[in-house]
PDB file as gemmi writes it, atoms N, CA and C in Angstrom:
CRYST1    1.000    1.000    1.000  90.00  90.00  90.00 P 1                      
ATOM      1  N   MET A   1     -20.095-125.154   7.644  1.00  0.00           N  
ATOM      2  CA  MET A   1     -21.427-125.615   7.957  1.00  0.00           C  
ATOM      3  C   MET A   1     -22.399-125.011   6.931  1.00  0.00           C  
ATOM      4  N   CYS A   2     -23.285-125.847   6.410  1.00  0.00           N  
ATOM      5  CA  CYS A   2     -24.275-125.417   5.425  1.00  0.00           C  
ATOM      6  C   CYS A   2     -25.297-124.494   6.078  1.00  0.00           C  
ATOM      7  N   ARG A   3     -25.557-123.368   5.458  1.00  0.00           N  
ATOM      8  CA  ARG A   3     -26.504-122.411   6.041  1.00  0.00           C  
ATOM      9  C   ARG A   3     -27.959-122.853   5.916  1.00  0.00           C  
ATOM     10  N   VAL A   4     -28.227-123.881   5.119  1.00  0.00           N  
ATOM     11  CA  VAL A   4     -29.595-124.371   4.974  1.00  0.00           C  
ATOM     12  C   VAL A   4     -29.862-125.514   5.942  1.00  0.00           C  
ATOM     13  N   CYS A   5     -29.047-126.581   5.873  1.00  0.00           N  
ATOM     14  CA  CYS A   5     -29.319-127.761   6.705  1.00  0.00           C  
ATOM     15  C   CYS A   5     -28.481-127.799   7.983  1.00  0.00           C  
ATOM     16  N   ARG A   6     -27.509-126.897   8.089  1.00  0.00           N  
ATOM     17  CA  ARG A   6     -26.613-126.804   9.247  1.00  0.00           C  
ATOM     18  C   ARG A   6     -25.665-127.994   9.368  1.00  0.00           C  
ATOM     19  N   GLY A   7     -25.570-128.818   8.318  1.00  0.00           N  
ATOM     20  CA  GLY A   7     -24.666-129.955   8.323  1.00  0.00           C  
ATOM     21  C   GLY A   7     -23.299-129.572   7.771  1.00  0.00           C  
ATOM     22  N   ASP A   8     -22.291-130.337   8.140  1.00  0.00           N  
ATOM     23  CA  ASP A   8     -20.950-130.044   7.630  1.00  0.00           C  
ATOM     24  C   ASP A   8     -20.360-131.227   6.857  1.00  0.00           C  
ATOM     25  N   ASP A   9     -21.191-132.219   6.563  1.00  0.00           N  
ATOM     26  CA  ASP A   9     -20.718-133.346   5.772  1.00  0.00           C  
ATOM     27  C   ASP A   9     -20.887-133.023   4.284  1.00  0.00           C  
ATOM     28  N   GLY A  10     -20.059-133.585   3.452  1.00  0.00           N  
ATOM     29  CA  GLY A  10     -20.149-133.336   2.020  1.00  0.00           C  
ATOM     30  C   GLY A  10     -19.464-132.045   1.617  1.00  0.00           C  
ATOM     31  N   HIS A  11     -19.424-131.810   0.316  1.00  0.00           N  
ATOM     32  CA  HIS A  11     -18.741-130.627  -0.222  1.00  0.00           C  
ATOM     33  C   HIS A  11     -19.614-129.392  -0.046  1.00  0.00           C  
ATOM     34  N   LEU A  12     -19.026-128.328   0.451  1.00  0.00           N  
ATOM     35  CA  LEU A  12     -19.735-127.062   0.638  1.00  0.00           C  
ATOM     36  C   LEU A  12     -19.279-126.059  -0.412  1.00  0.00           C  
ATOM     37  N   TYR A  13     -20.220-125.322  -0.966  1.00  0.00           N  
ATOM     38  CA  TYR A  13     -19.944-124.318  -1.993  1.00  0.00           C  
ATOM     39  C   TYR A  13     -20.238-122.936  -1.448  1.00  0.00           C  
ATOM     40  N   TYR A  14     -19.701-121.917  -2.113  1.00  0.00           N  
ATOM     41  CA  TYR A  14     -20.069-120.542  -1.791  1.00  0.00           C  
ATOM     42  C   TYR A  14     -20.462-119.860  -3.098  1.00  0.00           C  
ATOM     43  N   PRO A  15     -21.755-119.976  -3.459  1.00  0.00           N  
ATOM     44  CA  PRO A  15     -22.250-119.564  -4.770  1.00  0.00           C  
ATOM     45  C   PRO A  15     -22.667-118.106  -4.901  1.00  0.00           C  
ATOM     46  N   CYS A  16     -22.456-117.297  -3.861  1.00  0.00           N  
ATOM     47  CA  CYS A  16     -22.899-115.904  -3.920  1.00  0.00           C  
ATOM     48  C   CYS A  16     -21.837-115.014  -3.273  1.00  0.00           C  
ATOM     49  N   LEU A  17     -22.213-113.812  -2.936  1.00  0.00           N  
ATOM     50  CA  LEU A  17     -21.264-112.854  -2.368  1.00  0.00           C  
ATOM     51  C   LEU A  17     -21.316-112.775  -0.846  1.00  0.00           C  
ATOM     52  N   CYS A  18     -22.083-113.646  -0.210  1.00  0.00           N  
ATOM     53  CA  CYS A  18     -22.127-113.664   1.252  1.00  0.00           C  
ATOM     54  C   CYS A  18     -20.738-113.989   1.811  1.00  0.00           C  
ATOM     55  N   THR A  19     -20.473-113.528   3.004  1.00  0.00           N  
ATOM     56  CA  THR A  19     -19.178-113.766   3.631  1.00  0.00           C  
ATOM     57  C   THR A  19     -19.374-114.441   4.979  1.00  0.00           C  
ATOM     58  N   GLY A  20     -18.273-114.883   5.542  1.00  0.00           N  
ATOM     59  CA  GLY A  20     -18.330-115.525   6.850  1.00  0.00           C  
ATOM     60  C   GLY A  20     -18.954-116.905   6.764  1.00  0.00           C  
ATOM     61  N   SER A  21     -19.483-117.375   7.861  1.00  0.00           N  
ATOM     62  CA  SER A  21     -20.017-118.729   7.917  1.00  0.00           C  
ATOM     63  C   SER A  21     -21.297-118.903   7.105  1.00  0.00           C  
ATOM     64  N   ILE A  22     -21.998-117.819   6.778  1.00  0.00           N  
ATOM     65  CA  ILE A  22     -23.248-117.959   6.017  1.00  0.00           C  
ATOM     66  C   ILE A  22     -23.013-118.131   4.517  1.00  0.00           C  
ATOM     67  N   LYS A  23     -21.771-118.075   4.074  1.00  0.00           N  
ATOM     68  CA  LYS A  23     -21.533-118.215   2.638  1.00  0.00           C  
ATOM     69  C   LYS A  23     -21.562-119.659   2.163  1.00  0.00           C  
ATOM     70  N   TYR A  24     -21.468-120.632   3.052  1.00  0.00           N  
ATOM     71  CA  TYR A  24     -21.368-122.035   2.662  1.00  0.00           C  
ATOM     72  C   TYR A  24     -22.715-122.723   2.561  1.00  0.00           C  
ATOM     73  N   VAL A  25     -22.868-123.554   1.519  1.00  0.00           N  
ATOM     74  CA  VAL A  25     -24.109-124.282   1.306  1.00  0.00           C  
ATOM     75  C   VAL A  25     -23.813-125.531   0.476  1.00  0.00           C  
ATOM     76  N   HIS A  26     -24.540-126.618   0.755  1.00  0.00           N  
ATOM     77  CA  HIS A  26     -24.464-127.805  -0.094  1.00  0.00           C  
ATOM     78  C   HIS A  26     -25.209-127.512  -1.403  1.00  0.00           C  
ATOM     79  N   GLN A  27     -24.733-128.057  -2.493  1.00  0.00           N  
ATOM     80  CA  GLN A  27     -25.402-127.854  -3.776  1.00  0.00           C  
ATOM     81  C   GLN A  27     -26.848-128.343  -3.729  1.00  0.00           C  
ATOM     82  N   GLU A  28     -27.056-129.514  -3.129  1.00  0.00           N  
ATOM     83  CA  GLU A  28     -28.399-130.081  -3.051  1.00  0.00           C  
ATOM     84  C   GLU A  28     -29.326-129.193  -2.216  1.00  0.00           C  
ATOM     85  N   CYS A  29     -28.807-128.661  -1.129  1.00  0.00           N  
ATOM     86  CA  CYS A  29     -29.614-127.788  -0.271  1.00  0.00           C  
ATOM     87  C   CYS A  29     -30.004-126.512  -1.007  1.00  0.00           C  
ATOM     88  N   LEU A  30     -29.060-125.925  -1.721  1.00  0.00           N  
ATOM     89  CA  LEU A  30     -29.350-124.702  -2.466  1.00  0.00           C  
ATOM     90  C   LEU A  30     -30.371-124.976  -3.562  1.00  0.00           C  
ATOM     91  N   THR A  31     -30.207-126.073  -4.278  1.00  0.00           N  
ATOM     92  CA  THR A  31     -31.138-126.420  -5.345  1.00  0.00           C  
ATOM     93  C   THR A  31     -32.552-126.577  -4.794  1.00  0.00           C  
ATOM     94  N   GLU A  32     -32.681-127.304  -3.698  1.00  0.00           N  
ATOM     95  CA  GLU A  32     -34.001-127.490  -3.092  1.00  0.00           C  
ATOM     96  C   GLU A  32     -34.580-126.169  -2.593  1.00  0.00           C  
ATOM     97  N   TRP A  33     -33.740-125.353  -1.983  1.00  0.00           N  
ATOM     98  CA  TRP A  33     -34.224-124.071  -1.471  1.00  0.00           C  
ATOM     99  C   TRP A  33     -34.708-123.168  -2.610  1.00  0.00           C  
ATOM    100  N   LEU A  34     -33.971-123.155  -3.719  1.00  0.00           N  
ATOM    101  CA  LEU A  34     -34.373-122.321  -4.854  1.00  0.00           C  
ATOM    102  C   LEU A  34     -35.682-122.808  -5.466  1.00  0.00           C  
ATOM    103  N   LYS A  35     -35.871-124.128  -5.509  1.00  0.00           N  
ATOM    104  CA  LYS A  35     -37.153-124.665  -6.000  1.00  0.00           C  
ATOM    105  C   LYS A  35     -38.295-124.237  -5.077  1.00  0.00           C  
ATOM    106  N   TYR A  36     -38.053-124.320  -3.789  1.00  0.00           N  
ATOM    107  CA  TYR A  36     -39.076-123.981  -2.798  1.00  0.00           C  
ATOM    108  C   TYR A  36     -39.403-122.483  -2.815  1.00  0.00           C  
ATOM    109  N   SER A  37     -38.360-121.656  -2.836  1.00  0.00           N  
ATOM    110  CA  SER A  37     -38.560-120.208  -2.735  1.00  0.00           C  
ATOM    111  C   SER A  37     -38.927-119.558  -4.065  1.00  0.00           C  
ATOM    112  N   LYS A  38     -38.639-120.257  -5.178  1.00  0.00           N  
ATOM    113  CA  LYS A  38     -38.897-119.733  -6.524  1.00  0.00           C  
ATOM    114  C   LYS A  38     -38.170-118.412  -6.776  1.00  0.00           C  
ATOM    115  N   LYS A  39     -36.980-118.289  -6.202  1.00  0.00           N  
ATOM    116  CA  LYS A  39     -36.166-117.085  -6.391  1.00  0.00           C  
ATOM    117  C   LYS A  39     -34.902-117.432  -7.159  1.00  0.00           C  
ATOM    118  N   GLU A  40     -34.323-116.444  -7.804  1.00  0.00           N  
ATOM    119  CA  GLU A  40     -33.083-116.634  -8.545  1.00  0.00           C  
ATOM    120  C   GLU A  40     -31.929-115.854  -7.943  1.00  0.00           C  
ATOM    121  N   VAL A  41     -32.173-115.217  -6.811  1.00  0.00           N  
ATOM    122  CA  VAL A  41     -31.138-114.418  -6.164  1.00  0.00           C  
ATOM    123  C   VAL A  41     -30.977-114.853  -4.713  1.00  0.00           C  
ATOM    124  N   CYS A  42     -29.803-114.594  -4.168  1.00  0.00           N  
ATOM    125  CA  CYS A  42     -29.566-114.850  -2.749  1.00  0.00           C  
ATOM    126  C   CYS A  42     -30.396-113.859  -1.944  1.00  0.00           C  
ATOM    127  N   GLU A  43     -31.126-114.377  -0.981  1.00  0.00           N  
ATOM    128  CA  GLU A  43     -31.980-113.508  -0.171  1.00  0.00           C  
ATOM    129  C   GLU A  43     -31.189-112.633   0.790  1.00  0.00           C  
ATOM    130  N   LEU A  44     -29.906-112.940   0.980  1.00  0.00           N  
ATOM    131  CA  LEU A  44     -29.089-112.169   1.910  1.00  0.00           C  
ATOM    132  C   LEU A  44     -28.264-111.084   1.212  1.00  0.00           C  
ATOM    133  N   CYS A  45     -27.626-111.424   0.082  1.00  0.00           N  
ATOM    134  CA  CYS A  45     -26.756-110.442  -0.588  1.00  0.00           C  
ATOM    135  C   CYS A  45     -27.294-109.992  -1.943  1.00  0.00           C  
ATOM    136  N   ASN A  46     -28.422-110.564  -2.376  1.00  0.00           N  
ATOM    137  CA  ASN A  46     -29.070-110.236  -3.653  1.00  0.00           C  
ATOM    138  C   ASN A  46     -28.259-110.602  -4.894  1.00  0.00           C  
ATOM    139  N   TYR A  47     -27.280-111.500  -4.734  1.00  0.00           N  
ATOM    140  CA  TYR A  47     -26.500-111.975  -5.876  1.00  0.00           C  
ATOM    141  C   TYR A  47     -27.372-112.887  -6.728  1.00  0.00           C  
ATOM    142  N   LYS A  48     -27.383-112.652  -8.047  1.00  0.00           N  
ATOM    143  CA  LYS A  48     -28.171-113.508  -8.945  1.00  0.00           C  
ATOM    144  C   LYS A  48     -27.380-114.775  -9.228  1.00  0.00           C  
ATOM    145  N   TYR A  49     -27.941-115.909  -8.838  1.00  0.00           N  
ATOM    146  CA  TYR A  49     -27.295-117.190  -9.081  1.00  0.00           C  
ATOM    147  C   TYR A  49     -27.269-117.465 -10.572  1.00  0.00           C  
ATOM    148  N   SER A  50     -26.181-118.032 -11.047  1.00  0.00           N  
ATOM    149  CA  SER A  50     -26.113-118.471 -12.432  1.00  0.00           C  
ATOM    150  C   SER A  50     -25.491-119.856 -12.438  1.00  0.00           C  
ATOM    151  N   PHE A  51     -26.208-120.788 -13.032  1.00  0.00           N  
ATOM    152  CA  PHE A  51     -25.763-122.169 -13.055  1.00  0.00           C  
ATOM    153  C   PHE A  51     -25.432-122.550 -14.485  1.00  0.00           C  
ATOM    154  N   GLN A  52     -24.283-123.170 -14.641  1.00  0.00           N  
ATOM    155  CA  GLN A  52     -23.851-123.616 -15.956  1.00  0.00           C  
ATOM    156  C   GLN A  52     -23.382-125.055 -15.824  1.00  0.00           C  
ATOM    157  N   PRO A  53     -24.048-125.978 -16.524  1.00  0.00           N  
ATOM    158  CA  PRO A  53     -23.625-127.376 -16.422  1.00  0.00           C  
ATOM    159  C   PRO A  53     -22.209-127.550 -16.965  1.00  0.00           C  
ATOM    160  N   ILE A  54     -21.423-128.344 -16.263  1.00  0.00           N  
ATOM    161  CA  ILE A  54     -20.048-128.593 -16.676  1.00  0.00           C  
ATOM    162  C   ILE A  54     -19.941-129.938 -17.386  1.00  0.00           C  
ATOM    163  N   TYR A  55     -20.673-130.913 -16.899  1.00  0.00           N  
ATOM    164  CA  TYR A  55     -20.616-132.263 -17.445  1.00  0.00           C  
ATOM    165  C   TYR A  55     -21.983-132.678 -17.967  1.00  0.00           C  
ATOM    166  N   ARG A  56     -21.972-133.522 -18.986  1.00  0.00           N  
ATOM    167  CA  ARG A  56     -23.220-134.105 -19.463  1.00  0.00           C  
ATOM    168  C   ARG A  56     -23.723-135.114 -18.433  1.00  0.00           C  
ATOM    169  N   HIS A  57     -25.008-135.353 -18.413  1.00  0.00           N  
ATOM    170  CA  HIS A  57     -25.590-136.272 -17.438  1.00  0.00           C  
ATOM    171  C   HIS A  57     -25.117-137.702 -17.620  1.00  0.00           C  
ATOM    172  N   ASP A  58     -24.656-138.077 -18.820  1.00  0.00           N  
ATOM    173  CA  ASP A  58     -24.238-139.455 -19.072  1.00  0.00           C  
ATOM    174  C   ASP A  58     -22.717-139.653 -19.006  1.00  0.00           C  
ATOM    175  N   MET A  59     -22.025-138.685 -18.469  1.00  0.00           N  
ATOM    176  CA  MET A  59     -20.564-138.796 -18.328  1.00  0.00           C  
ATOM    177  C   MET A  59     -20.223-139.857 -17.291  1.00  0.00           C  
ATOM    178  N   PRO A  60     -19.151-140.640 -17.540  1.00  0.00           N  
ATOM    179  CA  PRO A  60     -18.749-141.621 -16.523  1.00  0.00           C  
ATOM    180  C   PRO A  60     -18.198-140.909 -15.297  1.00  0.00           C  
ATOM    181  N   LYS A  61     -18.303-141.537 -14.149  1.00  0.00           N  
ATOM    182  CA  LYS A  61     -17.786-140.946 -12.912  1.00  0.00           C  
ATOM    183  C   LYS A  61     -16.267-140.916 -12.892  1.00  0.00           C  
ATOM    184  N   ALA A  62     -15.635-141.830 -13.629  1.00  0.00           N  
ATOM    185  CA  ALA A  62     -14.173-141.883 -13.684  1.00  0.00           C  
ATOM    186  C   ALA A  62     -13.753-142.405 -15.060  1.00  0.00           C  
ATOM    187  N   LEU A  63     -12.563-142.047 -15.479  1.00  0.00           N  
ATOM    188  CA  LEU A  63     -12.030-142.556 -16.736  1.00  0.00           C  
ATOM    189  C   LEU A  63     -11.451-143.943 -16.532  1.00  0.00           C  
ATOM    190  N   PRO A  64     -11.625-144.822 -17.518  1.00  0.00           N  
ATOM    191  CA  PRO A  64     -10.986-146.135 -17.422  1.00  0.00           C  
ATOM    192  C   PRO A  64      -9.467-145.979 -17.412  1.00  0.00           C  
ATOM    193  N   LEU A  65      -8.778-146.822 -16.670  1.00  0.00           N  
ATOM    194  CA  LEU A  65      -7.329-146.745 -16.542  1.00  0.00           C  
ATOM    195  C   LEU A  65      -6.647-146.778 -17.899  1.00  0.00           C  
ATOM    196  N   ALA A  66      -7.148-147.584 -18.836  1.00  0.00           N  
ATOM    197  CA  ALA A  66      -6.552-147.681 -20.175  1.00  0.00           C  
ATOM    198  C   ALA A  66      -6.550-146.321 -20.879  1.00  0.00           C  
ATOM    199  N   GLU A  67      -7.609-145.540 -20.700  1.00  0.00           N  
ATOM    200  CA  GLU A  67      -7.687-144.209 -21.312  1.00  0.00           C  
ATOM    201  C   GLU A  67      -6.658-143.261 -20.701  1.00  0.00           C  
ATOM    202  N   ILE A  68      -6.443-143.376 -19.419  1.00  0.00           N  
ATOM    203  CA  ILE A  68      -5.470-142.524 -18.738  1.00  0.00           C  
ATOM    204  C   ILE A  68      -4.058-142.851 -19.205  1.00  0.00           C  
ATOM    205  N   LEU A  69      -3.760-144.139 -19.335  1.00  0.00           N  
ATOM    206  CA  LEU A  69      -2.417-144.570 -19.708  1.00  0.00           C  
ATOM    207  C   LEU A  69      -2.092-144.318 -21.174  1.00  0.00           C  
ATOM    208  N   LYS A  70      -3.064-144.097 -22.028  1.00  0.00           N  
ATOM    209  CA  LYS A  70      -2.825-143.819 -23.449  1.00  0.00           C  
ATOM    210  C   LYS A  70      -1.952-142.586 -23.635  1.00  0.00           C  
ATOM    211  N   GLY A  71      -2.042-141.644 -22.754  1.00  0.00           N  
ATOM    212  CA  GLY A  71      -1.291-140.393 -22.874  1.00  0.00           C  
ATOM    213  C   GLY A  71       0.181-140.529 -22.559  1.00  0.00           C  
ATOM    214  N   TYR A  72       0.620-141.671 -22.054  1.00  0.00           N  
ATOM    215  CA  TYR A  72       2.024-141.833 -21.660  1.00  0.00           C  
ATOM    216  C   TYR A  72       2.783-142.684 -22.614  1.00  0.00           C  
TER     217      TYR A  72                                                      
END                                                                             
């Protein structure tokens, strides 16, 4: 269950050192909370959040089947 919205739908992350049920949060909920609070650390465990983009914004959601089959 997300500690911000209390929902359990969608993917839940644990981006800090909190433990137990309070460690889970939706990415969107955390992003909104950080914008609202203007903080860079978890208010419960004081872990400094660090975000590193993995994908470019223009990446396709899936690879075309032809690209996958090229490797075989």
